[in-house]
C-alpha positions in Angstrom: 73.1 301.0 151.8 76.2 302.6 150.2 78.3 301.1 153.0 77.0 297.6 152.4 77.8 297.9 148.7 81.4 299.1 149.5 81.9 296.2 152.0 80.6 293.7 149.4 82.8 295.1 146.7 85.8 295.0 149.1 85.0 291.4 150.0 84.7 290.4 146.3 88.0 292.2 145.6 89.7 290.4 148.4 88.5 287.1 147.1 89.6 287.9 143.6 93.1 288.9 144.9 93.3 285.8 147.1 92.3 283.6 144.1 94.8 285.3 141.9 97.5 284.8 144.5 96.6 281.1 144.8 96.7 280.7 141.0 100.1 282.6 140.9 101.5 280.3 143.6 100.2 277.2 141.9 101.8 278.3 138.6 105.1 278.9 140.5 105.2 275.5 142.3 103.5 273.2 139.8 106.8 272.6 137.8 109.1 272.6 140.8 111.2 269.4 140.9 110.7 266.8 143.6 113.1 266.7 146.5 114.1 263.2 145.3 116.0 264.7 142.4 118.4 266.6 144.7 121.3 264.4 143.7 121.1 265.6 140.0 122.3 269.1 140.8 122.7 271.5 137.9 126.3 272.1 136.7 127.0 275.7 135.8 129.4 277.1 133.3 132.5 279.0 134.5 133.4 282.6 133.7 136.4 282.9 131.5 138.9 285.8 131.6 140.9 286.5 128.4 143.7 288.8 127.3 143.0 291.7 125.0 143.2 289.5 121.9 140.4 287.3 123.3 142.5 284.2 122.5 144.6 283.4 125.6 142.7 282.2 128.7 144.1 283.9 131.8 141.8 282.3 134.3 138.5 280.4 134.8 136.3 281.4 137.7 134.8 278.1 139.0 135.2 276.1 135.8 135.1 272.4 136.5 133.4 271.5 139.7 135.6 269.4 142.0 133.4 267.4 144.3 133.6 264.1 146.3 130.5 263.0 148.2 131.3 261.7 151.7 129.1 260.2 154.4 127.9 262.3 157.3 130.0 260.5 159.8 133.2 261.4 158.0 132.5 265.1 158.4 134.1 266.4 161.7 131.7 267.7 164.4 133.7 270.9 164.3 132.8 271.4 160.7 129.2 270.8 161.2 129.1 273.1 164.3 131.1 275.9 162.5 128.7 275.8 159.5 125.6 276.0 161.7 127.2 278.8 163.8 128.0 281.0 160.8 125.1 280.1 158.4 122.1 279.2 160.5 122.3 278.9 164.3 118.7 277.9 164.6 119.0 275.1 162.0 117.9 272.3 164.3 114.9 274.2 165.7 113.2 276.0 162.7 111.0 274.4 160.0 112.7 275.1 156.7 112.9 278.9 157.0 113.2 281.6 159.6 111.0 284.7 159.6 113.6 286.6 161.6 116.3 285.6 159.1 114.2 286.7 156.1 113.7 290.1 157.7 117.4 290.3 158.4 118.3 289.3 154.8 115.8 291.6 153.1 116.3 294.7 155.3 119.3 294.8 157.5 122.0 293.2 155.4 121.3 295.4 152.3 121.3 298.5 154.5 124.6 297.5 156.1 126.2 296.4 152.9 128.1 293.7 154.9 129.0 290.1 154.2 127.5 289.0 157.5 125.1 286.1 158.0 122.3 286.4 155.5 118.6 285.7 155.7 118.4 282.2 154.2 118.6 279.0 156.3 120.8 276.1 155.4 117.7 274.4 154.0 116.9 277.4 151.8 120.5 277.6 150.6 120.5 273.9 149.7 117.3 274.4 147.8 118.7 277.4 145.9 122.0 275.8 145.1 120.5 272.5 144.1 117.5 273.5 142.0 117.4 277.3 141.3 119.5 280.1 139.7 121.1 283.0 141.6 118.6 285.4 140.1 117.2 287.8 142.7 113.4 288.0 142.5 110.3 287.5 144.5 109.3 284.5 142.3 112.7 282.8 142.9 112.4 283.5 146.7 109.0 281.9 146.8 110.2 278.8 144.9 113.1 278.6 147.4 110.7 278.6 150.3 108.5 276.0 148.8 111.4 273.7 148.0 112.9 274.2 151.5 109.6 273.0 153.0 109.6 270.0 150.7 113.2 269.2 151.7 112.4 269.4 155.4 109.5 267.0 154.9 111.6 264.6 152.8 114.9 264.6 154.8 116.0 264.7 158.4 118.1 267.6 159.7 121.2 265.6 159.6 120.5 264.5 156.0 119.9 268.1 155.0 123.2 269.2 156.6 125.0 266.4 154.9 123.6 267.3 151.5 124.5 270.9 152.1 128.1 270.2 153.1 128.5 268.0 150.1 127.0 270.5 147.6 128.0 274.0 148.7 130.8 275.9 146.8 133.9 276.8 148.8 135.8 278.6 146.1 138.7 277.5 143.8 136.4 275.1 141.9 135.9 273.1 145.1 132.3 272.0 145.7 131.6 270.1 148.9 133.6 269.8 152.1 135.8 267.0 150.9 137.0 268.9 147.8 137.4 272.0 149.8 139.6 270.3 152.4 141.8 268.8 149.6 142.0 272.0 147.6 142.8 274.4 150.5 144.6 272.2 153.1 145.6 269.1 151.0 143.9 266.7 153.4 140.7 264.7 153.9 137.7 266.4 155.5 137.8 263.9 158.4 141.3 265.1 159.3 140.3 268.8 159.6 141.2 270.6 162.8 138.9 273.1 164.6 140.8 276.1 163.1 140.7 274.6 159.6 136.9 273.8 160.0 136.2 277.4 161.1 138.1 278.8 158.1 136.3 276.6 155.6 133.0 277.5 157.1 133.9 281.2 156.6 134.2 280.8 152.9 130.8 280.0 151.3 129.1 283.4 151.6 131.9 285.0 149.4 134.4 282.3 148.4 136.2 284.4 145.8 136.5 287.4 148.0 137.7 285.5 151.0 140.1 283.2 149.1 143.1 282.4 151.3 145.3 283.0 148.3 143.7 286.3 147.4 144.1 290.0 148.4 141.6 289.7 151.3 143.2 286.9 153.2 143.5 289.0 156.3 139.7 289.5 156.3 139.2 285.8 156.1 141.4 285.2 159.2 139.4 287.8 161.1 136.2 286.2 160.0 137.5 282.8 161.1 138.5 284.1 164.5 135.1 285.8 165.0 133.4 282.5 164.1 135.4 280.8 166.8 134.2 283.4 169.3 130.6 282.6 168.2 131.1 278.9 168.6 132.0 279.5 172.2 128.9 281.6 172.7 126.7 278.9 171.3 128.4 276.3 173.5 129.9 274.3 170.7 133.5 274.7 172.0 135.3 275.8 175.1 137.3 279.0 175.6 140.5 276.9 175.7 139.7 275.2 172.4 139.0 278.7 170.9 142.3 280.1 172.0 144.2 277.1 170.7 142.5 277.3 167.3 143.1 281.0 167.0 146.8 280.5 167.6 147.1 277.6 165.1 149.3 278.5 162.1 147.3 277.3 159.1 149.3 275.8 156.2 147.6 276.2 152.8 148.1 274.0 149.8 149.7 275.5 146.7 147.0 276.8 144.3 146.3 278.9 141.2 149.2 277.3 139.4 147.5 277.6 136.0 146.6 281.3 136.4 148.3 283.9 134.1 148.9 287.5 135.3 147.5 286.6 138.7 147.4 290.1 140.3 145.7 291.5 137.2 143.2 288.7 137.1 142.4 289.1 140.8 141.8 292.8 140.2 139.4 291.9 137.3 137.6 289.3 139.4 137.1 291.7 142.3 135.6 294.2 139.9 133.2 291.6 138.4 132.2 290.3 141.8 131.4 293.8 143.1 129.5 294.8 140.0 127.6 291.6 139.2 127.7 289.5 142.4 129.8 286.5 143.1 127.0 284.0 142.4 126.3 285.5 139.0 130.0 285.5 138.0 130.5 282.0 139.3 127.6 280.4 137.5 126.7 282.4 134.3 129.7 281.6 132.1 130.7 285.2 131.3 133.2 285.8 128.6 135.5 288.7 129.8 138.0 290.3 127.4 140.5 292.4 129.3 143.0 295.1 128.2 146.0 292.9 129.1 148.7 292.6 126.4 150.1 289.2 127.1 153.5 289.8 125.5 154.0 293.0 127.6 152.8 291.1 130.7 155.3 288.4 130.2 158.0 291.1 129.7 156.9 292.9 132.9 156.9 289.7 135.0 160.4 288.9 133.7 161.8 292.4 134.4 160.2 292.5 137.9 161.4 288.9 138.8 165.0 289.5 137.7 165.2 293.0 139.0 163.8 292.2 142.4 166.1 289.2 142.8 169.0 291.5 142.0 167.8 294.1 144.5 167.4 291.4 147.2 171.0 290.4 146.8 172.4 294.0 146.6 170.0 296.1 148.8 167.8 293.6 150.6 164.8 294.8 148.7 162.8 291.7 148.0 159.9 293.0 146.0 158.8 295.1 143.1 155.7 296.1 141.1 155.1 297.4 137.6 152.1 299.0 135.8 152.1 299.8 132.1 149.3 301.9 130.6 148.3 303.0 127.1 148.3 306.8 127.6 146.0 307.3 124.6 143.2 305.2 126.0 143.8 304.6 129.7 143.9 300.9 129.2 146.2 298.9 131.5 148.5 296.8 129.3 150.5 295.0 132.0 150.3 294.8 135.8 152.6 293.0 138.2 151.6 293.5 141.8 154.5 291.7 143.4 157.6 289.8 142.4 156.0 286.3 142.7 152.3 285.8 143.4 153.0 282.4 144.9 155.9 283.3 147.1 154.6 283.3 150.7 157.9 284.6 152.2 157.5 288.0 150.5 153.7 288.0 150.7 153.6 287.8 147.0 149.8 287.6 146.7 149.6 291.2 148.0 149.1 293.6 145.1 151.3 296.6 145.7 150.3 298.1 142.4 146.6 298.6 143.2 146.4 298.2 147.0 149.8 299.3 148.4 149.8 302.8 149.9 153.4 304.0 149.5 155.2 307.4 149.8 156.2 308.4 146.3 159.3 310.4 147.2 160.3 312.8 144.4 158.1 311.0 141.9 155.3 313.4 143.0 157.3 316.5 142.1 156.1 316.9 138.4 152.5 317.4 139.7 153.8 320.2 142.1 155.7 321.9 139.3 152.7 321.7 137.0 150.6 323.4 139.7 153.2 326.2 139.9 153.3 326.6 136.1 149.5 326.7 136.0 149.7 329.5 138.6 152.0 331.7 136.5 155.5 330.6 137.5 157.8 329.6 134.6 160.5 326.9 134.2 163.1 329.7 134.2 161.9 331.1 137.6 164.9 331.3 139.9 164.9 330.1 143.5 167.9 329.6 145.8 169.0 326.2 146.7 170.4 327.0 150.2 170.0 325.7 153.7 166.6 326.9 154.5 164.2 326.9 157.5 160.5 326.7 156.7 158.7 328.3 159.6 155.0 328.5 160.1 155.0 329.2 163.8 157.8 331.7 164.6 159.5 329.0 166.7 162.9 328.0 165.4 162.6 324.7 167.3 159.6 323.8 165.3 160.8 324.9 161.9 161.2 322.5 159.0 164.8 322.1 157.9 165.0 319.7 154.9 168.1 318.5 153.1 168.9 317.7 149.5 169.4 314.0 148.6 173.2 314.6 148.1 173.5 316.9 151.1 174.9 319.7 148.9 173.6 323.2 148.0 173.7 324.7 144.5 172.8 328.3 145.0 170.5 329.9 142.4 168.7 327.4 140.2 165.8 327.5 137.9 162.7 325.4 138.4 163.7 323.5 135.3 167.0 322.6 136.8 165.5 321.8 140.1 163.0 319.4 138.6 165.3 317.7 136.2 167.9 317.1 138.9 165.3 316.4 141.6 166.7 319.0 144.1 164.6 319.0 147.3 164.8 322.5 148.7 163.8 324.3 145.5 160.9 321.8 145.2 159.7 322.6 148.7 159.8 326.3 147.8 157.9 325.5 144.6 155.1 323.8 146.6 154.9 326.8 148.9 154.6 329.1 145.8 152.1 326.8 144.1 150.0 326.3 147.3 149.3 323.0 149.0 145.5 323.3 148.3 146.1 324.0 144.7 148.4 321.0 144.4 145.9 318.7 146.1 143.2 319.8 143.7 145.4 319.2 140.7 146.5 315.8 142.0 142.9 314.8 142.4 142.1 316.0 138.8 145.0 313.9 137.6 143.6 310.7 139.1 145.4 310.5 142.5 142.7 309.1 144.8 144.6 308.9 148.2 145.7 312.4 149.1 142.5 313.3 151.0 143.6 314.1 154.6 144.4 317.8 154.2 145.2 318.3 157.9 148.1 315.8 157.6 150.0 317.6 154.9 152.7 320.2 155.0 155.5 321.2 152.7 157.1 317.8 152.9 154.3 316.6 150.6 156.5 317.5 147.7 159.1 315.0 148.9 156.5 312.2 149.1 154.9 313.0 152.5 151.6 311.5 151.4 150.8 307.9 150.3 149.8 307.0 146.8 149.1 303.9 144.7 151.4 303.0 141.8 148.4 302.5 139.6 147.2 306.0 140.4 150.6 307.6 139.8 150.9 306.0 136.4 147.5 307.3 135.6 148.5 310.8 136.7 151.7 310.7 134.5 149.5 309.8 131.5 148.0 313.3 131.7 151.4 314.7 130.9 151.9 312.2 128.1 148.6 313.2 126.6 149.2 316.9 127.0 146.6 317.6 129.7 144.0 314.9 128.9 143.1 312.2 131.4 141.6 309.0 129.9 139.6 307.0 132.4 141.7 304.0 133.6 140.3 300.7 132.4 141.2 297.0 132.4 138.1 295.5 130.7 137.3 295.7 127.0 134.1 293.6 127.0 131.9 291.4 129.2 129.5 289.0 127.4 126.8 286.8 128.8 125.9 284.1 126.3 126.5 286.6 123.5 124.8 289.5 125.2 127.2 292.5 125.8 126.9 293.5 129.4 129.6 296.2 129.2 132.1 297.4 126.7 135.1 299.8 126.8 134.4 303.4 125.8 137.0 306.1 126.0 136.1 308.9 128.5 138.7 311.7 128.0 138.7 314.7 130.4 140.9 317.8 129.9 142.4 318.6 133.3 145.2 321.0 132.4 146.2 323.3 129.5 148.4 321.5 127.0 151.1 324.2 127.5 151.7 323.3 131.1 151.9 319.6 130.3 154.4 320.3 127.5 156.6 322.2 129.9 156.8 319.2 132.2 157.4 316.9 129.2 160.2 319.2 127.9 161.9 319.1 131.3 161.6 315.4 132.1 162.6 314.3 128.5 165.8 316.4 128.5 168.6 313.8 128.7 171.4 316.4 129.2 169.5 318.0 132.1 169.1 314.7 133.9 172.7 313.6 133.3 174.2 314.9 136.6 171.5 313.1 138.6 171.8 309.7 136.8 175.6 309.7 136.2 176.7 306.2 135.2 173.0 305.0 134.9 172.1 307.6 132.3 172.3 305.0 129.5 169.4 303.2 131.1 167.1 306.1 130.3 168.0 306.5 126.6 166.1 304.6 123.9 166.9 304.9 120.2 164.3 306.7 118.1 162.2 307.4 121.2 161.9 310.5 123.3 161.2 309.4 126.8 160.3 311.5 129.9 161.3 310.1 133.3 161.1 310.9 137.0 162.3 308.9 139.9 161.7 309.0 143.7 163.3 307.6 146.8 161.9 307.9 150.3 163.7 308.2 153.6 165.6 305.1 154.7 165.2 303.7 151.2 161.9 302.1 152.0 160.4 302.9 148.6 162.1 303.4 145.2 160.2 304.6 142.2 160.7 305.1 138.5 157.9 306.5 136.3 158.6 307.2 132.6 156.6 307.7 129.5 156.4 308.4 125.8 153.4 310.2 124.3 151.6 306.8 124.1 153.0 304.6 126.8 153.4 305.2 130.6 155.3 302.7 132.8 155.7 302.9 136.5 157.9 300.8 138.8 158.0 300.5 142.6 160.8 298.6 144.4 161.1 297.8 148.1 159.7 295.4 150.7 156.0 294.5 151.2 156.5 294.8 155.0 157.8 298.4 154.5 161.3 297.5 155.9 164.1 299.7 154.4 166.5 298.6 151.7 170.2 298.8 152.6 173.3 300.0 150.9 171.5 303.0 149.5 169.0 301.2 147.4 167.8 304.4 145.7 165.4 304.6 142.8 168.2 304.9 140.2 169.8 301.7 141.5 166.7 299.7 142.5 163.8 300.8 140.3 165.3 302.3 137.1 166.9 299.0 135.9 163.6 297.2 136.1 161.8 300.1 134.4 164.5 300.3 131.7 164.4 296.5 131.0 160.7 296.6 130.4 160.8 299.8 128.3 163.5 298.4 126.1 161.3 295.5 125.3 158.1 297.5 125.0 159.5 300.1 122.7 161.5 297.9 120.3 158.4 297.2 118.1 156.8 300.7 118.5 157.4 303.5 116.0 159.5 306.4 117.3 157.7 309.3 119.0 158.6 312.8 120.2 156.9 315.3 122.5 155.5 318.5 121.2 157.6 321.5 122.3 156.0 324.1 124.5 155.4 327.7 123.4 158.2 330.1 124.3 157.6 332.0 127.6 158.7 335.6 128.4 157.2 337.6 131.2 157.9 341.1 132.6 159.5 339.7 135.8 163.3 339.2 135.7 163.3 336.4 138.3 160.7 334.6 136.3 163.0 334.7 133.4 166.1 333.4 135.1 167.6 336.7 136.1 168.2 336.7 139.9 170.5 339.8 139.9 168.1 342.7 139.6 169.2 346.3 139.8 165.9 348.0 139.2 162.2 347.2 139.7 159.6 348.4 137.3 159.1 351.5 139.5 162.7 352.5 139.0 163.9 351.9 142.5 167.4 350.4 142.8 168.3 347.4 145.0 172.0 346.8 145.3 171.6 343.4 147.0 170.5 340.0 145.7 167.1 339.2 147.2 164.9 336.1 147.3 162.1 335.5 144.8 159.5 336.5 147.3 161.0 340.0 147.5 159.9 340.6 143.9 157.0 338.3 143.4 153.7 338.0 145.1 153.1 334.2 145.3 149.4 334.7 145.1 149.7 336.6 141.8 153.2 335.9 140.4 152.4 337.8 137.1 150.8 340.8 138.9 152.4 343.8 140.6 155.5 343.6 142.7 154.9 343.3 146.5 154.7 346.6 148.3 157.7 345.4 150.4 156.2 345.8 153.8 158.4 345.6 156.9 158.0 341.9 157.2 159.8 341.2 154.0 161.9 344.3 153.5 165.1 342.5 154.5 164.3 339.2 152.8 167.9 338.6 151.6 169.7 335.4 150.8 170.3 333.5 154.0 167.3 335.1 155.8 164.9 332.3 155.0 162.6 332.3 158.1 160.0 334.0 155.9 159.5 330.8 153.8 156.4 329.9 155.7 155.1 326.3 155.9 151.4 325.4 155.5 150.4 328.9 154.3 
């Protein structure tokens, strides 16, 4: 009896649920448009990106829709086949939707995080693009399925494919294949080649990301070539046709002529797409206020363009990049990723500032010295600038034998002198004293994101043996400018959707080092007299009336990379000069000759309207260790024992505890005299 009641209740419950489901489905579909209204497709508002004042439009993401409807017979067979191959290979066999595709789209694609083929058929995509929003919900998906079925009943497969190819967005404001062909290749759709068709078919799933003028053009080419392989597999083309198409050199039309600050804008667009989704950004009319100072941006572009042109003539260094950051907030004020975004010969669309991994040369040294100061060494600590072998193995053949940039040796120097004059051998000794692991931790705390492969790094790291990004290096120097505080780097002030604030800038300061250690670095790098021997005739480029400016440069082997990073307490500016293809500059295109003039030109313009600033002085330092106070001739140690010879720092100081007791002078270092340098161990 009880069982019968339970069964009856279950049956009643099932009927109620089924009825509710039918009512829900009826409510969903009752107001859906008829397929006959497909031609009246909704026009969406574009997203607008502005400068920090919110007045100057930098770029519109899919503003005005450019579309020309063409008949099915004017669309090349290659274009139709490529679209089917990449979007919906079962298009001519399924009825509106694919169960297998839905499972793939709901489960496997989110898990993989890829931009591979999704779960919607061409018919479903047409239904969504023509009638629905890009909102992700079960209700929207059900509407899409119902509309797809209606479309399949109303139109033939060829008609649906024709509607799709005339409606779908291909990026750069181009809607439909005719507009896409014109925008990207400056030709009519009927004249598209196989290779061009495959490239266009590769765009719709992520048109902004895969833009042929953007930073991911290489991924677009790889996607196009993979699609050609699939077209062979599906029997659409022959192996010979595939090979010919993969070899074809594609010529793109000029584009983005109205964009301002293109590298900066592309960085913002990538961020928006990754956070909100390309469909949402493309269709929801967002208002984006960035951190860009348009006046400084124009000054940066001028300095880079003129400086890089000069470098090309003198040193065969065709390119340069610049980043300017407000040290007090972390906001990026100007960013130039390459000399000319539209110059294909120098790969100008590549953003060296945010994507280029380059060896920083001596520009990394301030972080090494800060690590040493944090450990207890002082600016007056004396090391010997002599020909030195750094040996971690005991094998002289494998020892590290670095040279100074000018191939001369200076004898005893303080860490202050070594940093201000950028002397290599003392810097390597400083990294050994500071510890590679300690340095890597500090670099990470300072915002350097790329020095992550510990097994690769040895003492050459202090000379730029690890790759960094210009934007990261500028962020790291901002810690010195702000006396040990890192402000989270940002390039967006506010994002609004129809008046609703989606996100807004908020300062996120983090104290990463004691102010005293940052002040020590500032005091050294802002000392004009100390840097004078290094800069010689270029010293005037580093001096600005009423402004105290700290500066460090860096040049890599073979002059492949030249750097100049300088700052006031409130403004940090970094410049890289070189070639995008990593080829070397000639005629000794060093940082002082190739990067500093660009940096100086921008700083002169940026500082002329700013009030004068000066760095706070560090507290005086005196410790009970003569060699940490600049005294390298020591007659007596604290225990009263007399040493008649001049010894290296490690004879008197334990590198693990520089302020602690003197070493017990075991046999291994008893004879550590000047010239006996095999005990400067690498990697330890």
